[in-house]
SEFI-906226 format. One record per atom (N, C-alpha, C, CB): z negated, x negated, y. Coordinates in steps of 0.001 Angstrom, whole numbers, padded with zeros to 6 digits, always signed. Each point is the difference from the previous one (the first is absolute). Glycine has a CB too. Example, Ala and Ser with C-alpha at 12.3 -4.5 7.8 and 13.67 -1.06 7.14 Angstrom:
BEGIN
-007800-013190-005690
+000000+000890+001190
+000000-000900+001200
-001246+001892-001173
+001966-001542+002223
-000060-000820+001190
-000730+000770+001090
+002145-001184-000628
# end
This chain:
BEGIN
-010248+065761-025194
-001192+000584-000571
+000398+001266-000766
-001451-000955+001871
+000734+001199-002936
+000312+001184-000790
-001278+000698-000442
+002128-001071-000777
-001948+002255+000221
-001113+000773-000535
-000077-000258-001500
+000242+001786+001806
-001438-002019-002310
-000213-000222-001423
-000857+001131-000540
+000192-002513+000275
+000262+003109-001356
-000735+001094-000639
-000504-000503-001343
+001404+001785+001169
-002704-001658-001393
-000611-000412-001260
-000493+001253-000713
-000679-002273+000947
+001176+002498-002152
-000423+001138-000806
-000845-000515-001157
+002069+001329+000638
-003259-000788-000800
-000882-000392-001101
-000037+001154-000995
-001412-001514+001510
+001845+001242-002721
-000036+001004-001058
-001337-000157-000697
+002543+000002-000312
-003401+001001+000408
-001363-000104-000521
-000266+001052-001061
-000749-000918+002191
-000163+000607-003064
-000432+000922-001044
-001471+000292+000221
+001725-000878-001649
-002115+002130+001465
-001403+000365+000198
-000886-000795-000947
+000679+002308+000734
-001781-002789-000214
-000931-000812-000778
-001363+000673-000029
+001252-002099+000612
-002036+001757-001594
-001382+000487-000032
-000899-001054+000623
+000444+001382-002083
-001489-000936+002746
-000937-000885+000666
-001393+000232-000556
+001417-000015+002080
-002270-000993-001993
-001397+000210-000411
-000640+001100+000853
-000175-002424-000730
-000811+003106+000186
-000687+001070+000723
-000443-000475+001376
-000765+000976-002175
+000997-000161+003183
-000415-000321+001354
+001040-000736+000825
-002264-000068-000873
+003329-000417+000246
+001045-000708+000737
+000984+001000+000582
-000252-002012-001493
+000532+001884+002774
+000947+000877+000677
+001215-000824+000386
-001857+001501+000864
+003025-001065-001279
+001223-000720+000347
+000301+000172+001480
+000886+000320-002331
-000514-001425+002967
+000388+000039+001402
+001501-000130+000184
-002202-000961+000576
+002926+000744-001681
+001454-000111+000077
+000496-001368-000400
-000026+001684+001788
+001191-002034-001256
+000640-001274-000287
+000279-000708+001315
+001030+000904-002132
-001503-002139+002241
+000231-000821+001197
+001257-000827-000251
-002502-000102+000577
+003491+000237+000308
+001260-000728-000130
+000098-000997+001144
+001125+001970-001145
-000838-003208+000787
+000127-001059+001000
+001354-000674-000143
-002495-000363+000004
+003192+000223+001105
+001224-000793+000070
-000367-001247+000773
+001568+002035-000093
-001327-003182-000480
-000368-001283+000601
+000299-000018+001500
+000445-001127-002197
-001490+000858+002987
+000159-000108+001443
-000134+001308+000763
+001446-001893-000468
-001681+003010-000241
-000135+001301+000663
-001367+000594-000332
+002510+000376-000102
-003026+000494+000957
-001276+000654-000316
+000118+000847-001267
-000579+000030+002447
-000496+000006-003224
-000021+000797-001229
+000013+001489+000332
-001252-001836-001185
+001816+002619+000275
-000009+001457+000112
-000701+000550-001235
+002161+000032+001373
-003063+000931-001188
-000652+000643-001132
+000619+001376-000190
-002162-001273+000404
+002712+001488-001591
+000667+001247-000340
-000949+000826-000851
+002295-001083+000108
-002539+002319+000292
-001020+000797-000677
+000553+001124-000858
-001476-000552+001862
+002779+000781-001832
+000579+001083-000797
+001412-000363-000437
-001404+001682+001234
+001780-001188-002399
+001358-000217-000499
+000975+000840+000826
-000872-000481-002344
+002089+000046+002540
+000520-001277-000481
-000551-001157+000830
+002086+001154-000791
-002369-002258+000140
-000583-001164+000668
+001130-000850+000590
-002002+000008-001585
+002326+000265+002852
+001114-000671+000669
-000505-000563+001323
+001709+001542-001095
-001541-002846+001279
-000381-000652+001259
+001269-000471+000697
-002252-000730-000946
+002327+000950+002250
+001155-000437+000779
-000452-001037+001015
+001141+002238-000308
-000479-003378+000303
-000300-001082+000936
+001221-000187+000894
-001589-001149-001648
+001387+001235+002967
+001098-000101+000961
+000107-001418+000548
-000304+002419+000602
+001470-002733-000058
+000258-001270+000690
-000308-001217-000868
-000511+001148+002142
+001005-001140-003367
-000192-001124-000914
+001238-000873+000071
-001506+001359-001537
+001306-002634+001841
+001112-000930+000098
+000567-000361-001362
-001000-000888+002080
+002216+000339-002105
+000596-000419-001266
-000869-001052-000686
+002288+000504+000915
-002309-000506-002227
-000770-000997-000733
-000594+000579-001262
-000504-001146+002132
-000216+000317-002857
-000671+000421-001221
-001474+000203+000297
+001673-001238-001434
-002223+002354+000986
-001380+000363+000299
-000758+000351-001269
+000713+000818+002247
-002006-001123-002261
-000876+000447-001081
-000493+001393+000338
-000704-002376-000553
+000682+003241-000451
-000459+001370+000155
-001122+000212-001001
+002287+000821+000791
-003406-000261-000338
-001143+000204-000889
-000450+001450+000057
-000714-002389+000321
+000401+002953-001494
-000600+001335-000092
-001338-000156-000692
+002267+001170-000081
-003303-000579+000676
-001361-000138-000518
-000688+001352+000029
-000118-002392+000788
-000406+002852-001914
-000804+001212-000014
-001299-000254+000742
+001023+000720-002187
-001477+000258+002971
-001261-000133+000740
-000866+001234-000216
+001134-001445+001727
-002457+001261-001588
-000903+001137-000113
-000188+000654+001364
-001168-001092-001945
+000324+002106+001997
-000210+000756+001227
-000508-000811+001175
-000433+001900-001436
-000201-003059+001164
-000486-000855+001086
+000992-001106+000347
-002332+000493-000725
+003478-000536+000019
+001009-001022+000263
-000136-001238-000855
+000083+000846+002276
-001073-000872-003181
-000185-001153-000888
+001060+000008-001100
-002482-000001+000478
+002944-001178-000868
+001029-000125-001022
-000464+000544-001345
+000876-001991+001198
+000041+002642-001899
-000224+000471-001363
+000979-000732-000911
-000804+002292+000802
+000308-003071-001734
+000869-000671-000951
+000863-001078+000625
+000007+002075-001295
+001071-002395+000603
+000893-001086+000414
+001149+000545+000845
-000598-001294-002077
+001039+000487+003025
+001132+000368+000849
+001310-000291-000722
-001363-000468+002067
+002425+001139-001613
+001355-000251-000473
+000736-000686+001130
-000010+002009-001576
+000711-003090+001274
+000751-000716+001027
+001456-000115-000426
-002063-001287+000683
+002947+001513+000268
+001431-000159-000221
+000584-000691+001203
+000113+002052-001457
+001179-002282+001439
+000648-000588+001162
+001420+000517+000077
-001443-002063-000140
+002029+001926+001306
+001382+000437+000179
+000502-000403+001362
-000378+001915-001544
+001661-001740+001752
+000616-000323+001282
-000094+001201+000916
+001565-001636-001096
-001897+001408+002356
-000176+001121+000917
+001291+000759+000225
-001830-001245+001094
+002983+000583-001217
+001243+000724+000238
+000383+000889-001183
+000738-001867+001476
-001507+001800-002567
+000244+000882-001139
-000475+001412+000315
-000229-001945-001577
-000723+002069+002508
-000421+001313+000471
-001114+000668-000777
+002256+000214+000775
-002161-000154-002094
-000998+000727-000775
-000497-000833-001165
+001069+002150+000659
-002384-002183-000833
-000611-000689-001128
-000798+001011-000795
-000101-002190+001264
+000112+002068-002567
-000801+000886-000842
-000950-000859-000824
+001856+001746-000099
-003158-001491+000224
-001001-000664-000828
-000419+000997-001063
-000817-001495+001911
+001047+001149-003161
-000270+000933-001089
-001479+000038-000348
+002291-000413-000882
-002725+001536+000410
-001383+000248-000393
-000441-000882-001149
+000261+002326+000773
+000651-002820-001564
-000363-000666-001232
-001018-001131+000203
+002255+000589-000857
-002220-001237+002019
-000947-001083+000245
-001122+000400+000945
+001843-001594-000387
-001795+002806+000915
-001019+000443+000949
-001193+000548-000767
+001759+000523+001737
-002773-001338-001886
-001181+000377-000757
-001059+000472+000988
+000536-001661-001860
-000802+002955+001888
-000945+000546+000952
-001362+000240-000616
+001891+001034+001190
-002157-001629-002347
-001321+000128-000623
-000968-000986+000658
+001050+000733-002198
-002323-000405+002225
-001001-000915+000530
-000356-001021-001059
-000899+001780+001526
# end
């Protein structure tokens, strides 16, 4: 088992009036999601077995509802660190 660190590189986005950002929800396939509320957006998942996993980053509002489209990547757990770039993370409503 190993520790997997997921870093999400995000760019500040504008939201419609009244929308409050709740952060970025990061999910590693098979593990509970983590919501990151401040930069740097880094999620650490412990005790991850060897294999290939899907990793998803999703912008959320203050109530936890999804904002825009999620970003999905994949990687091997023994690689240790995955970076999901902001370029596909659309946090607009």
